[in-house]
N, C-alpha and C positions, 0 to 999 in steps of 0.2 A: 114769217119764218126767218127772213134776213132783214137786218136794219140797213137802210140806205147809208152809204158812206157820206160823211159830212165834209171830208177833206181829202185831198189827194193822198196817195200812199206815202208812208214815211220812208219808203225804200226806193232807191234808184234801180232801174232795170238796165242790165247790160247784156248786149248780145255778144256771145262768145265768138261766133263765126257767122259769116254771111249765109244767107239762105232765105227760104220762104217761111212765113208765119201767118197765122190766122189770129184774128181778134174778134171779140164779141162784147157788146155793152153789157153792163151788169144786170139790167132787167131781163134781157134775153137769156143770159146765163142762168139766172134764177129759174126762169121758165123751163129751160132745157133740163135742169137738174130734176125738176118735178116730174118730168115725163119718163117714159120707158120703165115704169115700175121700179124706179130707183136704181137702175143699172148704172147710169152715169154717176150718181151719188156714191154708189159702192166703189166704182172705179176710182173716183176722186179720193175716197178715204184710203184705199190701198196705195195710191200714188203719194198721198200726203205722208203716210207712214213710211214709205220708202225714202221720201225726202228727209224725214227726221233721222232715219238710219244713216243716210248719206252725210247729213250735216254733222252728226256725232262722230262718224268715222273719219270725216275730213279733219275735224279738230284733233282727234287722236293721232291721225296720220302725220300731221304737221309736226307734232311733238315727238313722234316715235320712229319715223322713217326718214331715210336720207333723201336728199333732193332728187337724185337720179331715179330712185324707186317711185317717188311721187310723180315725177315727170312721165315716166313710162305709164303709170296708172292713168294719169290725166289724158295722155295721148290716146290710149286705148278707149277710155270712156268717150272722148270726143268722136273718135272713129265710129264707135257703136251708135252714138246718137245721130251722127251724120249719115250712117249707112254707106260710108265711103272710107277708103284707106288714104284719101288725099283731101286735104282741107287747108284753108288759110287760117293762120294763127300767129299773131305778132309776138315778138319776144317780150314786149312790155306786158301784154295780157297774160302770157304764160308765166312771167315772173310774179304777177299778182296772184295767179291761181296757186303757185307753188310756195308763196310767201318767202321769196328770195330776191336778191338783186338781179338786175338784168344781165350783168356780167356772168352770174352763176348759170343763167339759162344758156348762154353761149357755151359754157364748159360742159354742161350736162347734155345738151343737144348734140354737141360735137362728139362727145363720148359715145352716145347712142348711134350717131351716124357712123363713127369709126368702127363700131361693132357690127354694122350692117343692118341695124334695126330700122332706121329711118333715113330719109333724105330731107334736109332742111335748107331751103333756099328762098331768100327774100320773102319770108313770111308764109311760105307754103310748105306744109309738112306732108310727106308721103311715107306711109308705113310700108316698108319693104319686106319685113319678116315679122309677122304678127307673133308667132310662137317665140321667137327670140326676144321680142319686146315684152311679152308676158313673163318671160323668165326674169327680166329686170324689175318688173312691177312688184310692189308689195302685196301682201295678202288682202289688203283693203279692196283691190280691184274685184276680186272674185266675190267678196261679201256684198259689195255695192251692186255689182252686176246681177247676182242672184236675187237680191231684194227687189231691184227694179224689174227684173224679168217676171218675178212672182206677181208684182203689182200690175204690170202691163206686159203681158207675154209678147215676145218679139214676133213680127210678121214673118211669114214664110220666105219673103224675098230679101231678108237681111243678109249682109255679107260677113257676119261674124262666124268665126271658126272655133 
């Protein structure tokens, strides 16, 4: 069903924020996919489709929305994935995510902080007012969130509002 990989991945893996992760070797992963009457395989297909949607939306977002809108979207998405309103995120990495210079991140984060949406200090971001931050975010946030929620419904213990 799967061909064994002959070489390492052509892609680098970057961890956006610190936290816990799990890993599994490829043979075990193939075995697990075959189990559970294809439930894992179906979940992976839904997740893959949501990632394609996110990739396409990210590309369009960079071209069509202002940096502060993209920043608000990224911060909300990070909080959603972390299940926390507080997380570590460097200016350098945020600049890469937003496709802007680091100095632009200072301006954008400063404006969001001045508006009471976030607190940003020494690489730690705290979302103070999620509704206000959502008002700054572009429409891409809702589209991506809905697509991901449909693929992998959120747990009952999430902090999203």
